[in-house]
BAFI-459974 format. One line per field, with one value per residue (C-alpha): residue number from 1; residue in one letter; x, y, z. Coordinates in nm, 4 decimals. Each point is the difference from the previous one (the first is absolute). Layout:
REM BAFI-459974
num NUM_...
residuo a_...
x X_...
y Y_...
z Z_...
This chain:
REM BAFI-459974
num 1_2_3_4_5_6_7_8_9_10_11_12_13_14_15_16_17_18_19_20_21_22_23_24_25_26_27_28_29_30_31_32_33_34_35_36_37_38_39_40_41_42_43_44_45_46_47_48_49_50_51_52_53_54_55_56_57_58_59_60_61_62_63_64_65_66_67_68_69_70_71_72_73_74_75_76_77_78_79_80_81_82_83_84_85_86_87_88_89_90_91_92_93_94_95_96_97_98_99_100_101_102_103_104_105_106_107_108_109_110_111_112_113_114_115_116_117_118_119_120_121_122_123_124_125_126_127_128_129_130_131_132_133_134_135_136_137_138_139_140_141_142_143_144_145_146_147_148_149_150_151_152_153_154_155_156_157_158_159_160_161_162_163_164_165
residuo m_n_s_l_w_k_a_l_i_l_n_l_v_l_f_g_s_a_y_a_s_i_e_t_y_e_f_e_n_e_a_d_r_a_r_y_k_t_l_t_e_e_i_r_c_p_k_c_q_n_q_n_i_a_d_s_n_a_p_i_a_v_d_l_r_a_e_v_y_r_l_v_e_d_g_q_s_n_d_e_i_v_t_y_l_v_d_r_y_g_d_f_v_r_y_r_p_a_i_n_k_q_t_y_i_l_w_y_g_p_a_a_l_l_i_i_g_f_l_t_i_g_v_v_v_w_r_r_k_r_n_t_a_l_l_s_a_g_q_k_t_q_l_t_a_e_e_q_a_r_l_n_a_l_l_a_q_q_n_q_g_k_n_d_l
x -4.4223_0.1061_-0.2506_0.1284_0.3528_-0.1315_-0.1916_0.3040_0.2231_-0.2666_-0.0224_0.3742_0.0223_-0.2936_0.0864_0.3737_-0.0569_-0.2150_0.3026_0.2023_0.0551_-0.1125_0.1600_-0.2125_0.1454_-0.1980_0.1643_-0.0853_0.0053_0.0537_0.3430_0.1260_-0.1644_0.1788_0.3324_-0.0430_-0.0826_0.2979_0.2382_-0.1131_0.0482_0.3460_0.1340_0.1322_-0.0866_0.3226_-0.1173_-0.1619_0.3001_-0.1909_-0.3403_-0.1046_-0.1595_-0.3361_-0.0192_0.1805_-0.1753_0.3234_-0.0241_0.2834_-0.1983_-0.3099_0.2162_0.1553_-0.3382_-0.1169_0.3225_-0.0500_-0.3568_0.1118_0.2643_-0.2414_-0.2468_0.2739_0.0441_0.3463_0.0982_0.0616_0.3739_0.0018_-0.1938_0.2303_0.3086_-0.1358_-0.0571_0.3390_0.1768_-0.1699_0.0116_0.2650_-0.0194_-0.1469_-0.3512_0.0009_-0.0982_0.1821_0.3198_0.1473_0.2830_0.3245_0.3456_-0.1244_-0.2668_0.1727_0.0614_-0.3641_-0.1263_0.2620_0.1501_-0.2627_0.0295_0.3831_-0.0155_-0.2447_0.2258_0.3041_-0.1974_-0.1069_0.3534_0.1337_-0.2533_0.0855_0.3779_-0.0628_-0.2294_0.2395_0.2999_-0.1957_-0.1066_0.3564_0.1385_-0.2693_0.0735_0.3746_-0.0554_-0.2476_0.2388_0.2552_0.2402_0.0241_0.2987_0.2285_0.1881_0.3733_0.1604_0.1045_-0.3542_-0.1502_0.2386_-0.0825_-0.3757_0.0357_0.1957_-0.2717_-0.2746_0.1874_0.0519_-0.3730_-0.1043_0.2405_-0.1522_-0.3493_0.1192_0.1435_-0.3409
y -2.1290_0.3166_-0.0714_-0.3526_0.1258_0.2507_-0.2810_-0.2303_0.2758_0.0830_-0.3646_-0.0327_0.3088_-0.1014_-0.3678_0.0635_0.1980_-0.2828_-0.2306_0.2386_-0.1600_0.1777_-0.1310_-0.0129_-0.1253_-0.0726_0.1020_-0.0950_0.3596_0.3560_0.0183_-0.2803_0.1744_0.3246_-0.1834_-0.1674_0.3310_0.1748_-0.2817_-0.0170_0.3738_-0.0078_-0.2863_0.0776_-0.2227_-0.1661_0.0184_0.3425_0.1820_0.2977_-0.1368_-0.1667_-0.3428_0.1436_0.1997_-0.2372_-0.2533_-0.1925_-0.3727_0.0238_0.2689_-0.2230_-0.2816_0.2327_0.1288_-0.3585_-0.0775_0.3096_-0.1052_-0.3488_0.1358_0.2409_-0.2799_-0.2142_0.2708_0.1215_0.3523_0.2702_-0.0177_-0.3718_0.0366_0.2697_-0.1957_-0.3074_0.2014_0.1791_-0.3373_-0.1214_0.3092_0.2234_0.3487_0.1251_-0.1048_0.2621_0.3545_0.1105_-0.2068_-0.0717_0.2241_-0.1964_0.0225_-0.0594_0.2654_0.2895_0.1840_-0.0452_0.1467_0.2601_0.0837_0.2526_0.1877_0.0048_0.1334_0.2696_0.1033_0.0104_0.2114_0.2535_0.0170_0.0629_0.2744_0.1500_0.0066_0.1602_0.2668_0.0721_0.0402_0.2343_0.2155_0.0094_0.0950_0.2648_0.1386_0.0167_0.1706_0.2573_0.0755_0.1238_-0.2883_-0.0425_-0.1873_0.2058_-0.1444_0.0297_0.1969_-0.3227_-0.1474_0.3252_0.0048_-0.3602_0.0748_0.3001_-0.2154_-0.2672_0.2579_0.1655_-0.3432_-0.0756_0.3344_-0.0469_-0.3448_0.1586_0.2733_-0.2634_-0.1570
z -4.0059_0.1861_0.2815_0.0281_0.0721_0.2556_0.1734_0.0024_0.1464_0.2635_0.1012_0.0285_0.2203_0.2256_0.0322_0.0288_0.3226_0.1327_0.0032_0.2121_0.3381_0.3116_0.3135_0.3100_0.3196_0.3081_0.3264_0.3559_0.1174_-0.1247_0.1564_-0.2317_-0.3002_0.0902_0.0427_-0.3373_-0.1661_0.1582_-0.0904_-0.3630_-0.0312_0.1504_-0.2130_-0.3500_-0.2923_-0.1247_-0.3610_-0.0151_0.1587_0.1414_0.0975_0.3198_-0.0141_0.0981_-0.3238_-0.2345_-0.2262_-0.0778_0.0691_0.2575_0.1853_0.0084_0.1451_0.2555_0.1097_0.0503_0.1954_0.2174_0.0643_0.0977_0.2396_0.1584_0.0519_0.1536_0.2641_-0.0932_0.0920_-0.2602_0.0662_-0.0597_-0.3226_-0.1317_0.1052_-0.1822_-0.3191_0.0244_0.0399_-0.3096_-0.2251_0.1540_0.1442_-0.3269_0.1092_0.2742_-0.0771_0.3188_0.0219_0.3422_0.1155_-0.0149_-0.1492_-0.3577_0.0219_0.1881_-0.3267_-0.1008_0.3281_0.0790_-0.3450_-0.1034_0.3308_-0.0265_-0.3565_0.1120_0.2844_-0.2293_-0.2474_0.2646_0.1321_-0.3503_-0.0594_0.3360_-0.0729_-0.3422_0.1421_0.2874_-0.2397_-0.2250_0.2913_0.1274_-0.3378_-0.0530_0.3433_-0.0706_-0.3365_0.1473_0.2870_-0.2551_0.0296_-0.3722_-0.1316_-0.2215_-0.2954_-0.0002_-0.2806_-0.1692_0.0161_-0.1285_-0.2999_-0.0782_0.0219_-0.2282_-0.2531_0.0004_-0.0471_-0.2857_-0.1614_0.0324_-0.1472_-0.2915_-0.0663_-0.0140_-0.2403_-0.2348_-0.0428
């Protein structure tokens, strides 16, 4: 009985892979094949979120690969094909969205945050150096008599609290 289960599982594994579809498209020349490959690697699968249609096995990706093949065979340019797909599925299908008003923050936001971060670090370092230079030059700030008396009272109160514990 055990060997029967093993044979059944082996058959399912072997025959299951036989039903996997392998798409083969015939192109008139190598330039069209290269265009097709480039386009399918640059277009994102709408279902898989972070996979291009060349690597995805989702049904929508299969349909999109067939559509790209048809458009390449019809002689449309890469820009026309991408425009057609963007019109149908939105800018999401592009891995590299176009630079326009809606995508400025996407393209330039990380650089702006990096510049702001470096400027902030620069200001902090500059202030510390300036304060260290002022203190080492002997320009220490002295407390007034009133401030010194208040400080002494606070320290005495804190010490008394520790002694009570």
